[in-house]
C-alpha positions as CSV (number, residue, x, y, z in Angstrom):
1,Q,22.7,-24.0,46.0
2,V,20.3,-21.3,44.8
3,Q,17.1,-20.9,46.7
4,I,14.1,-19.5,44.9
5,V,10.8,-18.2,46.3
6,E,8.0,-16.9,44.1
7,S,5.2,-14.5,45.2
8,G,2.5,-12.3,43.8
9,G,0.0,-14.9,42.6
10,G,-3.7,-14.6,43.2
11,L,-7.1,-14.1,41.6
12,V,-7.5,-11.5,38.9
13,Q,-10.3,-10.6,36.4
14,P,-9.8,-11.0,32.7
15,G,-8.1,-7.9,31.3
16,G,-6.5,-7.2,34.6
17,S,-2.9,-7.1,35.7
18,L,-0.7,-8.9,38.1
19,R,3.0,-8.7,39.0
20,L,4.9,-11.8,40.1
21,S,8.2,-11.7,41.9
22,C,11.0,-14.2,42.2
23,A,13.5,-13.8,45.1
24,T,16.7,-15.8,45.1
25,S,19.5,-16.4,47.5
26,G,23.1,-17.0,46.7
27,S,26.0,-15.1,45.4
28,I,25.8,-15.9,41.7
29,F,22.6,-14.3,40.6
30,S,24.3,-12.1,38.0
31,L,25.5,-15.3,36.3
32,L,22.1,-16.9,36.1
33,I,19.7,-17.0,33.2
34,M,16.3,-16.5,34.7
35,A,12.9,-17.6,33.4
36,W,9.2,-17.9,34.3
37,Y,7.4,-21.1,33.4
38,R,3.8,-22.0,33.9
39,Q,1.9,-25.2,34.2
40,V,-1.8,-26.2,34.1
41,P,-2.7,-29.4,35.9
42,G,-2.4,-32.4,33.5
43,K,-0.4,-30.4,31.0
44,Q,3.3,-30.0,30.3
45,R,5.1,-27.1,31.9
46,E,5.8,-24.4,29.3
47,L,8.2,-21.4,29.1
48,A,6.5,-18.0,29.3
49,A,9.4,-15.6,29.5
50,R,13.2,-15.7,29.9
51,I,15.9,-13.1,30.6
52,S,19.6,-13.4,30.0
53,I,22.4,-12.3,32.2
54,D,22.7,-9.1,30.2
55,G,19.0,-8.4,30.2
56,R,18.0,-9.8,26.8
57,T,14.5,-11.2,26.8
58,N,12.4,-13.9,25.1
59,Y,8.7,-14.6,25.3
60,S,6.4,-17.3,24.2
61,D,4.0,-16.3,21.4
62,S,1.1,-16.6,23.8
63,V,2.3,-13.9,26.2
64,K,4.4,-11.7,23.9
65,G,3.2,-8.1,24.1
66,R,1.3,-8.7,27.3
67,F,4.0,-9.9,29.8
68,T,7.3,-8.3,30.7
69,I,10.2,-10.0,32.5
70,S,12.8,-7.9,34.3
71,R,15.7,-8.5,36.6
72,D,17.4,-6.5,39.4
73,N,20.9,-7.8,39.9
74,A,21.3,-5.6,43.0
75,K,18.3,-7.3,44.7
76,N,18.7,-10.8,43.2
77,T,15.1,-10.7,42.0
78,V,13.3,-11.2,38.7
79,D,9.7,-10.0,38.1
80,L,7.0,-10.9,35.6
81,Q,4.6,-8.1,34.9
82,M,1.4,-9.6,33.4
83,N,-1.1,-7.3,31.7
84,N,-4.3,-7.9,29.8
85,L,-4.6,-11.3,31.5
86,K,-6.8,-14.0,29.9
87,P,-8.4,-17.1,31.4
88,D,-5.9,-19.2,29.5
89,D,-3.1,-17.6,31.6
90,T,-4.5,-19.5,34.6
91,A,-1.6,-21.7,35.8
92,V,1.0,-22.2,38.5
93,Y,3.9,-20.0,37.7
94,Y,7.4,-21.2,38.4
95,C,10.6,-19.2,38.5
96,K,13.7,-21.0,37.2
97,A,17.4,-20.2,37.4
98,F,19.9,-21.7,35.0
99,L,23.7,-21.6,35.4
100,A,24.7,-21.9,31.8
101,H,28.3,-23.1,32.2
102,S,27.4,-26.0,34.4
103,G,23.9,-26.7,33.2
104,S,22.5,-26.5,36.7
105,E,18.8,-25.7,37.1
106,Y,17.1,-24.4,40.2
107,W,13.3,-24.2,40.6
108,G,10.9,-22.4,42.9
109,K,7.8,-24.1,44.3
110,G,5.4,-22.0,42.2
111,T,2.7,-19.4,42.8
112,L,-0.9,-19.8,41.5
113,V,-2.4,-17.3,39.1
114,T,-6.2,-17.6,38.5
115,V,-7.8,-15.4,35.8
116,S,-11.5,-15.6,36.1
117,S,-14.6,-13.5,36.0
């Protein structure tokens, strides 16, 4: 079982930056596809960024060019650097791990990001 804990959320002004971190436990981190999702209350959870086991990245159109996802296989962590934040970025951000060959998914409990003036 993979345990996931997100951190780094908080209040930030529009145009500001924030860095989220996802810490995992387990011995299979290097085999996991990692992703950051976000969810606004009453709306469907959506993918923001994803990073493969070899470091390839994908971003939603809404965050592309502003967010950067990265992973550190030595530390079993994945970060999300968020720049030029907008009010529409306000959401609970969730870290997800995906074990491709089994289809298993593991979710953190989320961290709240509020972008407001």
